[in-house]
C-alpha positions, 0 to 999 in steps of 0.5 A: 919642041913636043918632047920639052912641052911634055917634060916640063907638062910631067915634071908640073904633075910629078912635081907637088906628089915628090914634094908630098914625099919629103913630108912635113915631119909635124904633121901625118900625111899620106905619102904616095906609096909604101906602108908604114913602120913600127920599131920599139926602143928599149930602153929608152934614152934617160937623158932625153928630158922627153922621154926621160922615165918612159917604159918605151918609146915607139918609131914611126917611119915612112921607108926611112923616113921618121914620121909623125904618124898617129901612134896608139895602142893597147895594153892587154892583159889577165889580171887574177884569172879576168881579162883586161883592156887598157888603152895606151897613151903616148906622148910626143918627143924631141925627136920628130916620128918618136912616142913615148909611152908612160906605164899605166897598167897593173904590175899585177898579172900577165900583160902585151902591148899592142901598138899600131902606127896608123899611115891612114885608114887600114895601113897600119904597122903593129907591134906586139909587146909581151912583157915578162914576169919581171913587168919589163920587155920580154919579146917585140914583134912586128908582124910582116908578111913578103910581098913583091920581094918587100917586107911589109906590116901584114894584118894582125887579129886581136886573137893572137894576143889573146892566146899568147895571154891565155897561154903564159897566165896558164905557164904562170898559175903551174908555177 
């Protein structure tokens, strides 16, 4: 009987937490364990009216589940030798955890998009999207590290973007 009582008591403690794991996909919540994940979709689906005309789509996940975690970012660039930083704005789409980004930065210059999915204070996954000379996505990198046998998002420093922008602007100037 004591074992049954402990089992029932523990299920009452676990049940609310388990409910949190399923996540209300319409609003961001803090899951119990594990970092967020980010992925970039490019080119976007032109048949989805909520992504039509978007430059790219950002997907937010907790493990394999799409979630409506907040997405933020900046367009970091060098235009005519001057460093620029512009905030990005993301729009909800018809899919849970998918956010459309429309192009709002100038065509001229060298640009990198630094985009983050945030699960909570300091719990972020970053995507670093370098744009080529034609203005299209050239590379997408999600900084990661290995921890306890898992690949998880790694801390990200804007100095990485600065160094990359300066090197790319120098190569462009040498042409």
